[in-house]
C-alpha positions in Angstrom: -56.5 -0.8 -8.9 -55.1 -3.7 -6.9 -53.3 -5.0 -9.9 -51.3 -1.8 -10.5 -49.1 -2.2 -7.4 -48.5 -5.8 -8.4 -47.6 -4.9 -11.9 -45.2 -2.2 -10.6 -43.6 -4.7 -8.2 -43.3 -7.3 -11.0 -41.6 -4.7 -13.2 -39.2 -3.6 -10.4 -38.4 -6.8 -8.7 -37.6 -10.3 -9.8 -34.9 -12.0 -11.9 -33.7 -10.9 -15.3 -34.2 -14.1 -17.3 -31.8 -14.3 -20.3 -30.6 -17.4 -22.1 -27.1 -18.5 -22.2 -26.5 -17.4 -25.8 -28.2 -14.0 -25.2 -26.0 -13.4 -22.2 -22.9 -14.2 -24.2 -24.0 -12.1 -27.1 -24.9 -9.0 -24.9 -21.6 -9.3 -23.0 -19.4 -9.6 -26.0 -21.1 -6.6 -27.8 -20.7 -4.3 -24.7 -17.1 -5.4 -24.3 -16.4 -5.0 -28.0 -17.7 -1.4 -27.8 -15.2 -0.8 -25.0 -12.4 -2.0 -27.1 -13.5 -0.1 -30.1 -13.5 3.2 -28.2 -10.2 2.4 -26.5 -8.3 1.6 -29.7 -9.8 4.6 -31.5 -8.6 6.8 -28.6 -5.1 5.4 -28.8 -5.0 5.8 -32.6 -6.1 9.4 -32.4 -3.6 10.2 -29.5 -0.5 8.6 -30.9 1.7 11.4 -29.5 1.4 9.6 -26.1 3.6 6.7 -27.3 6.2 8.8 -29.1 9.4 10.2 -27.5 8.5 12.5 -24.7 4.9 11.3 -24.5 3.1 9.9 -21.5 3.9 6.3 -22.5 7.4 6.8 -24.0 8.7 3.2 -24.2 12.3 4.2 -23.6 11.1 5.0 -20.1 8.3 2.6 -19.7 10.4 -0.5 -20.5 12.4 0.1 -17.3 9.5 -1.3 -15.3 10.3 -4.7 -16.9 14.0 -4.7 -16.3 13.6 -7.8 -14.2 11.5 -9.7 -16.7 12.9 -12.6 -18.7 14.8 -11.7 -21.8 12.2 -13.2 -24.2 9.5 -11.2 -22.4 11.4 -8.0 -22.9 11.9 -8.8 -26.6 8.3 -9.5 -27.1 7.3 -6.2 -25.3 9.8 -4.3 -27.4 8.2 -5.7 -30.5 4.7 -4.8 -29.4 5.9 -1.3 -28.3 7.2 -0.5 -31.8 5.0 2.3 -33.1 4.2 0.4 -36.3 3.2 -2.8 -34.4 1.2 -0.8 -31.8 -0.7 1.0 -34.6 -1.3 -2.2 -36.5 -2.7 -4.0 -33.5 -5.1 -1.1 -32.7 -6.3 -1.0 -36.3 -6.9 -4.7 -36.2 -8.7 -4.3 -32.8 -11.0 -1.7 -34.3 -11.9 -4.0 -37.2 -12.5 -7.0 -34.8 -14.6 -4.9 -32.4 -16.7 -3.4 -35.1 -17.3 -6.9 -36.5 -18.5 -8.1 -33.2 -21.1 -5.4 -33.1 -22.8 -7.0 -36.1 -25.5 -9.7 -35.6 -24.4 -13.3 -35.8 -23.2 -16.2 -33.7 -20.5 -17.9 -35.8 -17.3 -19.4 -34.5 -15.4 -16.5 -35.9 -16.8 -14.4 -33.1 -15.0 -16.6 -30.6 -11.7 -16.0 -32.4 -12.4 -12.2 -32.6 -13.1 -12.1 -28.8 -9.9 -14.0 -28.0 -7.9 -11.7 -30.2 -9.3 -8.6 -28.4 -8.6 -10.1 -25.0 -5.1 -11.3 -25.8 -4.1 -8.1 -27.7 -5.4 -6.0 -24.9 -3.2 -7.9 -22.4 -0.2 -7.6 -24.8 -0.7 -3.8 -25.2 -1.2 -3.2 -21.5 2.5 -2.5 -20.7 2.7 -0.2 -23.8 -0.1 1.9 -22.4 0.7 1.6 -18.7 -0.4 5.2 -18.0 -3.9 5.8 -19.1 -4.9 2.1 -18.9 -7.5 1.5 -16.2 -9.9 -1.0 -14.7 -12.1 -1.0 -17.8 -9.4 -2.5 -19.9 -8.8 -5.2 -17.4 -12.5 -6.1 -17.2 -12.7 -6.1 -21.0 -9.8 -8.5 -21.2 -11.5 -10.9 -18.8 -14.9 -10.8 -20.5 -13.5 -11.1 -24.0 -11.4 -14.1 -23.1 -14.3 -15.8 -21.5 -16.8 -15.1 -24.3 -14.2 -16.1 -26.8 -13.7 -19.5 -25.1 -17.5 -19.9 -24.7 -18.1 -19.2 -28.4 -15.5 -21.8 -29.4 -16.8 -24.4 -27.0 -19.6 -26.9 -27.8 -20.0 -27.9 -24.2 -22.9 -26.3 -22.3 -21.3 -27.2 -19.0 -18.1 -25.4 -19.9 -20.0 -22.4 -21.1 -21.9 -22.2 -17.8 -18.7 -22.6 -15.9 -17.2 -19.6 -17.9 -20.3 -17.5 -17.3 -20.3 -18.3 -13.6 -16.7 -17.2 -13.5 -17.4 -13.8 -14.9 -20.5 -13.4 -12.6 -18.5 -14.3 -9.5 -15.8 -11.9 -10.6 -18.4 -9.2 -10.9 -19.7 -9.9 -7.4 -16.2 -9.9 -6.1 -15.3 -6.6 -7.8 -18.3 -4.8 -6.3 -18.0 -6.3 -2.8 -14.3 -5.7 -2.4 -14.6 -2.2 -3.7 -17.4 -1.5 -1.2 -15.8 -3.0 1.8 -12.5 -1.3 1.1 -14.4 2.0 0.9 -16.1 1.2 4.2 -12.7 1.0 5.8 -12.1 4.7 5.0 -13.8 7.4 7.2 -14.7 9.7 4.3 -17.1 7.1 2.9 -18.5 6.3 6.3 -19.2 9.9 7.1 -20.5 10.6 3.6 -17.9 13.2 2.6 -16.1 11.1 0.0 -18.4 12.0 -2.8 -17.8 15.7 -2.5 -14.1 15.1 -2.2 -14.0 13.1 -5.4 -16.1 15.7 -7.3 -13.6 18.5 -6.4 -10.5 16.8 -7.8 -9.0 17.9 -11.1 -8.8 14.4 -12.6 -12.3 13.0 -11.8 -14.1 16.0 -10.5 -17.3 17.8 -11.8 -17.7 21.3 -10.6 -21.5 21.4 -11.0 -22.0 18.3 -9.1 -19.5 19.3 -6.4 -21.5 22.5 -5.9 -24.6 20.4 -5.4 -22.9 18.3 -2.8 -22.0 21.5 -0.9 -25.4 23.0 -1.1 -27.2 19.8 -0.2 -24.9 17.8 2.1 -27.6 15.5 3.5 -28.7 14.1 0.1 -25.0 13.8 -0.9 -24.3 11.8 2.3 -27.3 9.5 1.6 -26.0 9.1 -2.0 -22.6 8.2 -0.8 -24.0 5.7 1.6 -26.2 4.3 -1.2 -23.1 3.6 -3.3 -21.6 1.8 -0.3 -24.7 -0.3 0.2 -24.9 -1.1 -3.5 -21.3 -2.4 -3.7 -21.2 -4.1 -0.3 -24.5 -5.9 -0.8 -24.3 -6.6 -4.5 -24.6 -10.4 -4.0 -28.2 -9.8 -2.8 -29.1 -10.1 -6.5 -29.0 -13.8 -5.9 -31.2 -13.9 -2.8 -34.6 -15.6 -2.8 -34.6 -16.6 -6.4 -33.2 -13.3 -7.7 -36.0 -11.2 -6.4 -33.6 -8.2 -6.1 -31.7 -8.9 -9.3 -33.5 -6.1 -11.3 -33.0 -3.3 -8.8 -29.4 -4.4 -8.0 -28.3 -4.7 -11.7 -30.2 -1.6 -12.6 -28.7 0.4 -9.8 -25.2 -0.8 -10.7 -25.7 0.1 -14.4 -27.0 3.6 -13.4 -24.0 4.0 -11.1 -21.6 3.4 -14.1 -23.5 5.7 -16.4 -23.3 8.4 -13.7 -19.5 7.8 -13.4 -19.2 8.0 -17.1 -20.9 11.4 -17.3 -19.6 13.0 -14.1 -16.1 11.6 -13.9 -15.3 11.1 -17.6 -15.0 7.3 -17.2 -16.9 6.5 -20.4 -15.3 3.1 -21.0 -16.3 2.0 -17.5 -20.0 2.1 -18.6 -19.7 -0.5 -21.2 -16.9 -2.6 -19.7 -18.5 -3.2 -16.3 -22.0 -3.5 -17.6 -20.6 -6.2 -19.9 -20.6 -8.4 -16.8 -24.2 -7.8 -16.0 -25.8 -10.1 -18.5 -23.8 -13.0 -17.0 -25.0 -11.9 -13.5 -28.5 -11.9 -14.8 -28.1 -15.4 -16.3 -26.7 -16.9 -13.1 -29.1 -15.1 -10.7 -32.2 -16.5 -12.4 -33.6 -19.6 -10.7 -32.9 -22.8 -12.4 -36.6 -23.5 -12.5 -37.0 -20.7 -15.1 -37.2 -22.0 -18.7 -34.6 -19.5 -19.9 -31.9 -21.1 -17.9 -33.1 -24.7 -17.8 -30.3 -27.2 -17.4 -27.8 -24.6 -16.2 -24.7 -26.1 -14.6 -24.1 -24.5 -11.2 -21.2 -26.6 -10.0 -18.7 -23.8 -10.1 -20.7 -21.9 -7.5 -20.3 -24.7 -4.9 -16.6 -25.1 -5.8 -16.1 -21.4 -5.4 -17.8 -21.4 -2.0 -15.6 -24.3 -0.8 -12.5 -22.5 -2.2 -13.5 -19.3 -0.4 -13.9 -21.1 2.9 -10.5 -22.6 2.4 -9.0 -19.2 1.4 -10.4 -17.7 4.6 -8.8 -20.5 6.7 -5.5 -20.1 4.9 -5.6 -16.3 5.5 -6.2 -16.8 9.2 -3.3 -19.3 9.3 -1.0 -16.9 7.5 -1.9 -14.1 9.8 -1.3 -16.3 12.9 2.0 -17.5 11.5 3.1 -13.9 10.8 2.0 -12.8 14.2 4.2 -15.4 15.8 7.1 -14.6 13.6 6.7 -10.8 14.2 6.6 -11.3 18.0 9.5 -13.8 17.9 12.8 -12.6 19.4 16.3 -13.0 18.1 18.3 -15.8 19.9 19.9 -14.2 22.9 17.4 -11.3 23.1 16.6 -9.8 26.4 13.6 -8.1 28.0 13.2 -5.1 30.3 10.1 -3.6 32.0 10.1 0.2 32.0 8.6 2.7 34.5 5.4 2.7 32.4 5.0 -1.0 32.6 6.0 -1.5 28.9 8.1 -4.6 28.2 10.9 -3.9 25.7 12.7 -6.6 23.8 16.3 -5.7 23.0 19.6 -7.1 21.7 22.9 -6.1 23.2 26.6 -6.5 22.5 28.7 -5.0 25.3 32.4 -4.5 24.8 34.8 -5.5 27.5 36.3 -2.0 28.0 33.8 0.0 30.0 35.1 3.2 28.3 34.0 2.0 24.8 30.7 3.6 23.8 27.6 1.6 23.0 25.6 2.7 19.9 21.9 2.7 20.6 19.5 2.7 17.6 16.0 4.1 17.8 13.7 3.1 14.9 11.3 5.5 13.2 7.5 5.2 13.2 6.2 2.1 11.4 9.7 0.5 11.4 11.6 -1.8 13.6 15.2 -2.6 14.6 15.6 -4.7 11.4 15.6 -1.5 9.3 19.0 -0.7 10.7 20.4 -4.0 9.3 23.0 -2.5 6.9 24.2 0.0 9.5 24.5 -2.5 12.3 26.2 -5.0 10.1 28.8 -2.2 9.3 29.3 -1.5 13.0 29.8 -5.2 13.8 32.2 -5.8 10.9 34.4 -2.7 11.3 34.4 -1.8 15.0 34.4 -3.1 18.5 31.8 -0.6 19.7 28.9 -1.9 21.8 25.5 -2.2 20.1 22.0 -2.0 21.5 19.0 -2.3 19.2 15.4 -2.5 20.5 11.8 -2.1 19.4 9.5 0.4 21.1 6.4 -0.7 23.0 3.9 -2.3 20.7 6.4 -3.2 18.0 7.6 -6.7 17.3 8.2 -8.6 20.6 7.9 -5.4 22.7 4.6 -5.0 24.5 2.6 -1.9 25.3 0.9 -1.7 28.7 -1.5 1.1 27.7 -3.9 2.6 30.3 -3.0 6.3 30.2 -3.0 8.6 27.2 0.1 7.9 25.2 2.7 10.7 24.7 6.1 10.8 23.1 7.6 11.3 26.6 6.6 7.7 27.4 8.9 6.5 24.5 11.6 8.8 25.8 11.3 7.5 29.3 11.3 3.9 27.9 14.5 4.6 26.1 16.2 6.1 29.1 15.1 3.2 31.3 16.4 0.8 28.7 19.8 2.4 28.6 20.1 2.6 32.4 18.8 -0.9 32.9 20.7 -2.7 30.2 24.0 -0.8 30.5 24.1 0.5 34.1 24.8 4.1 34.9 28.3 4.8 33.7 28.9 3.3 30.2 28.9 6.0 27.5 26.4 5.8 24.7 25.8 7.4 21.3 22.1 7.4 20.4 21.1 7.2 16.7 17.5 7.7 15.6 15.8 7.6 12.2 12.8 9.8 11.5 10.7 10.0 14.6 13.4 8.0 16.4 15.7 11.0 15.9 13.3 13.2 17.9 13.0 10.6 20.6 16.8 10.4 20.7 17.1 14.2 21.0 14.7 14.3 23.9 16.5 11.4 25.7 19.9 13.1 25.6 19.2 15.4 28.5 18.0 12.8 31.0 20.9 10.5 30.0 23.3 13.3 31.0 27.0 13.2 30.5 27.0 9.5 29.5 25.4 10.5 26.2 28.4 11.4 24.1 26.4 12.1 20.9 23.2 12.0 19.0 23.0 10.8 15.4 20.0 12.1 13.4 19.2 9.9 10.4 16.8 12.1 8.3 15.2 13.0 11.5 11.8 14.5 12.3 11.8 18.1 13.7 9.1 19.1 16.2 8.3 22.2 14.1 7.9 20.4 10.7 4.1 20.3 10.7 3.9 24.1 11.3 6.7 25.2 9.0 6.6 22.8 6.1 3.4 22.9 3.9 4.4 19.6 2.4 4.7 17.9 5.8 1.5 19.5 6.9 -0.4 18.3 3.8 1.1 14.8 4.2 0.0 14.7 7.8 -3.6 14.9 6.8 -3.3 11.7 4.8 -1.3 9.7 7.4 -4.3 9.2 9.7 -6.4 7.8 7.0 -3.6 5.6 5.6 -2.9 4.1 9.0 -6.5 3.5 9.7 -7.0 1.9 6.4 -4.0 -0.4 6.9 -5.1 -1.4 10.4 -8.7 -2.1 9.3 -7.6 -4.1 6.3 -5.3 -6.3 8.3 -8.0 -6.8 10.9 -10.4 -7.8 8.1 -8.0 -10.6 7.1 -6.5 -8.9 4.0 -2.9 -9.3 5.2 -2.6 -12.5 3.2 -3.0 -10.4 0.0 0.0 -8.2 0.9 2.8 -8.3 -1.6 6.3 -8.1 -0.3 7.6 -4.6 -0.8 10.9 -4.0 -2.5 12.5 -2.4 0.6 12.2 -5.7 2.5 14.2 -7.6 -0.1 16.8 -4.8 0.0 17.6 -5.5 3.6 20.3 -8.0 4.6 19.1 -11.5 3.9 18.9 -12.5 7.6 16.4 -9.7 8.4 13.9 -10.0 5.5 11.4 -12.6 6.7 11.1 -11.0 10.1 10.8 -7.5 8.6 8.0 -8.6 6.3 6.2 -10.4 9.1 6.3 -7.2 11.2 5.1 -5.2 8.2 2.1 -7.5 7.8 1.2 -7.5 11.5 -1.6 -5.4 12.8 0.3 -4.6 16.0 2.9 -2.5 14.3 0.3 -0.4 12.5 -1.7 0.0 15.7 1.4 1.2 17.5 2.0 3.6 14.7 -1.5 5.0 15.0 -0.9 5.6 18.7 2.5 7.2 18.1 1.2 9.4 15.2 -1.7 10.7 17.2 0.7 11.9 19.9 3.3 13.1 17.4 0.8 15.3 15.5 -0.7 16.8 18.7 2.8 17.6 20.1 4.3 18.8 16.9 1.3 21.1 16.2 1.8 22.7 19.6 5.5 23.2 19.3 6.6 26.8 20.1 9.5 26.9 17.7 12.4 26.8 20.2 14.7 23.8 20.4 16.4 23.1 23.7 20.1 23.1 23.9 21.6 19.6 23.8 25.0 19.0 25.6 26.3 16.3 23.3 28.1 15.9 20.0 25.9 15.6 16.9 25.9 14.1 13.4 22.9 15.1 11.2 22.5 13.0 8.1 19.8 14.2 5.6 18.5 12.3 2.7 19.0 14.2 -0.6 15.5 13.5 -1.9 14.0 14.6 1.3 15.6 18.0 1.2 15.3 18.4 -2.6 11.6 17.9 -2.3 11.2 20.1 0.7 14.1 22.6 1.3 12.5 23.6 4.6 13.6 20.2 5.9 17.2 21.1 5.4 16.8 24.3 7.3 15.2 22.3 10.2 18.0 19.7 10.1 20.5 22.5 10.4 18.6 23.8 13.4 19.0 20.3 15.0 22.7 20.6 14.5 22.8 24.2 15.8 21.2 23.1 19.1 24.3 21.0 19.8 27.0 23.6 19.0 29.2 25.1 21.7 31.9 24.2 24.2 34.0 22.5 21.6 31.4 19.9 20.6 31.8 18.1 17.3 28.7 18.9 15.1 28.6 17.6 11.6 25.9 17.8 8.9 25.8 15.8 5.7 23.4 15.3 2.8 23.5 11.6 1.7 23.4 11.8 -2.1 20.8 9.6 -3.8 19.0 8.7 -0.6 15.4 9.1 0.3 13.8 8.8 3.7 13.7 5.0 3.6 16.6 4.0 1.3 19.0 5.8 3.7 18.6 2.6 5.7 17.3 -0.1 3.4 19.6 0.3 0.5 22.8 -1.7 0.8 25.0 1.1 -0.7 23.3 4.0 1.2 22.9 2.1 4.5 26.6 1.1 4.4 27.6 4.7 3.6 25.5 6.0 6.5 27.2 3.4 8.7 30.6 4.5 7.6 29.8 8.2 8.4 28.5 7.1 11.8 31.6 5.2 12.6 33.9 8.1 11.6 31.8 10.4 13.9 32.0 8.0 16.9 35.7 7.5 16.3 36.2 11.3 16.6 34.2 11.8 19.8 35.0 8.6 21.7 37.4 9.2 24.5 40.1 6.8 23.2 39.4 7.4 19.5 37.5 4.2 19.1 38.5 0.7 18.4 39.5 -0.9 15.1 37.6 -4.0 14.1 39.2 -7.2 15.1 38.4 -10.9 15.3 36.3 -10.4 18.4 34.0 -8.1 16.5 33.4 -10.6 13.7 32.9 -13.4 16.2 30.1 -11.6 17.9 28.2 -10.6 14.8 25.4 -13.1 15.4 24.9 -11.8 18.9 24.4 -8.2 17.6 21.5 -9.5 15.5 
């Protein structure tokens, strides 16, 4: 009886000894099966690549408009229906051949063909191509090179490469899931199962009827992915349960979520994990070359150091101030960094710009450039507490009124008590500007709303209400990811490169800085609470108003246009100038970040200020151009 537990433990625990050739053979056959199914699917669903289909190349090729001319010509050739069909037919033949027994050199060529053709066809099948195709490309390229090589050391290096990629794919997936609250509280599984794309009604019902087991299952998936490298611990003692659990996980995904190709594509990496996790003392892997593992560990340590250095450099850049910037401490103890251009005539108004949430003064680059080039108006730009070089004191529960008080203190402290101002705010900045108009009193000539928030939007707009539910999770994920050191992996978004050149590096550093996203979390928590409690009545505002709406915002949600009209109506009366305008072609962000649209918004703003300024405004002169750098 004592031998039975030992036999069970021996069957469940320990390494999975496979030889080098068996690992290559098993991986190439599983990957070949993935390619076979994939190409057969494409051949039987050719309507997707024809005009009007999901992957109509006349539309899909626009993604590659910035690619080199030769690249575009190559993709056009591959995207021709006859070429695409021929490639898939050849892939079916190659994949079927690889399922046959044998170990000849031709198998290496067949694997390389499958890997390279899959990469070439990827742009053609942009929609509908998924992670399984990417994994297959990697495995087939590696097995192809291994088959064609006569060097055992090179083969081991290639197998270690795939094994490390497998570990990385599971670990990254797991830790990214861990950053999201639904996975931590165990509700993610039920949420996935109720979706139209990947859901399964029967299993979803099970998660509802049995929430505790569903939570344990979700946590089990997290543990499997986050701790996958334990397959290598203590001579591979956990290799069998880890690899077996991962394979079972993919089989379940294939059945429940319809991700059939994921089963064979991801399990194609498992033979190489089995080979590399077996102790070198085992006869099956005798003489294995493990130098790549040491190299990878050293490279990983270097990458972590580099990531820390990048984060530190970006933090310094984000917190850096423009030359000539000033600083002011508000009644709440917050220290605001601001830039100011003051005209000589005390009657000339100063334009004050209030950024939206998760944005900084740099976002107004095109508008402020327009103001500097074509007028002599004063200019005050700043960042709210916690953004860029401005610091947040904290201590008490944050409310939007603190941001309003900060803005009022900034205007009073930087400009004195008499100089007239026009306050322009984008998104949440528009709401802050609206609330600041009353305490600023008669000196506030006008308020400019740039696709502004409305305090009733979460109660009146279903789209805004639905989006609000996702914002908390998105902000939390971003903050946690940046804190985990993933900021070095951030790609530079297009909107950054659309800003004026002088603002780009600073804007990207701020975008990649944890402080901005932490400030956004704080602001969003207060905004959601206050907007949900809004009673529906806007206070009267005794100032002129310009309300600019982004066309795509109001097209997507007509309720936004009604609310923007209400913002304008709150200013009407006593001969005040009130204008509304929909900026054609603009969305919520490109209204500022697009050169054409930002300049157009600046032009409309200058026209508005010229009509409400006591002396009709000032034309641009040499003095305006000379102080352009100061305005930055």
